[in-house]
Structures are given as structure tokens and as C-alpha cells.
N, C-alpha and C positions, 0 to 999 in steps of 0.2 A: 504494498499500499504505500503510496509516494507521499509525501510531507508537503504540505503547502507552505509557500514562502511567505507568505504574509503575516501567520503568525510567529514563525522564526524570526524575521525581519523586527517584529514588535518587540518579541522578547529580547533581542539583542540590544534594541534601542534603550529598553527601559534600564536593562543590565549597566550599559553605558552611562546612561545619565546619572544612575544610582551611585556609580563608580566616581563620577566626577563631582558628586556633592559630597561625598565622604572624602575625597580629596581636598576640594576646596575648603571645606569646613574645618579640618584639621591645621592645613596652612594659615587660613585666616584668623585663628586665635594665636598664632605666634608673634607676639609683640615686642619681646624682650629674650637677648641673647646673653649667655654668660660664660666666661672662661675661668674653671674652678681648681686650684692646684692643691691636691691634697698629699700629704705624707702620714703614712701610716704603716707599721711593721718593716720601717727601715726602708720602705719604697717611696716614691714620689709618682704620682700621674696627675698629668693637667687633662681635662677633658673639656667640652665645648657642649652646651645645653641651651635650649630653647623654651619657651615658655610665655603664657598668656602674661606673667609678671615676672619681676626681677626674682624673685623669691623663688616661684615654681621653676625657674630656668637653673638657678643656684642648685635645687635640691635635684633638680634630674642629672645635672652635669655631676655633683657629688655622689650621688648613686652610682653613676657610671663608673667613676673613679674608684670607688669602694669594691665593685663588683670584681674589679681587676687585683685590688691590693689586700683584699680579705680573703680568708678560707673558712666556710662556716658561717651560721647565722648569729653565733655570738660575736665573731669580729665585724662582720659587717654592721651589724647594731651599733657597735661600738666607734667604727670608721665612720659611719654616717653621723654619729654623735662628736665627732671630731672638727675642730675649728679647721676649716681650710686655711692654709699658709698662702694663698692669694685667691682672689675673687675679682674678676673685672667684667662689669656687666654695661650693655647698650641697648637703648630701646629703638 
């Protein structure tokens, strides 16, 4: 049984519109960017983060840096509670 092209094209159009909306919505919220440098367990890691606010961008960058520097949940929590050695933000 052959499949009609009209329903398939309509489904494809809806999927593309939905994907465009998701991408636009996630990019439109980025209003601040920060670079955060964290020293933990004898290592140092500098990472850039982005978010709707400078605090959100800093937190995201620190979480990413700690993901590399810490081993296990306890160390990750301690690393995320460590004050960054450097934090530079722009809006």
C-alpha cells in the first residue's frame, strides 16, 4: 500500500517547526556569559558558561569545571561550593 506524500510532508513540516522553536527558545534565553576558573584537588580548570543571568552562567561554568576536577558525588559537592579563583562575566 503506497503512502501518500501530503501527510508525510505535513508531519515533516511540523517536526521542523517544533525543532526550530526549541532551538530558538534555548538560544534566546542566553543573555550572560561567564568564564570561571576553579582550583580543586591540586588541579585547575577554566570553563565558559552561558545563562539567562550572570549567576546562572557562573553556576553552569563551575559545574562543568568541577565535573572534570572532582571524583564522586562528595567531591563534586565540595568543588561546587568552592569559591572560584577567577570569574569574568559579560552580558
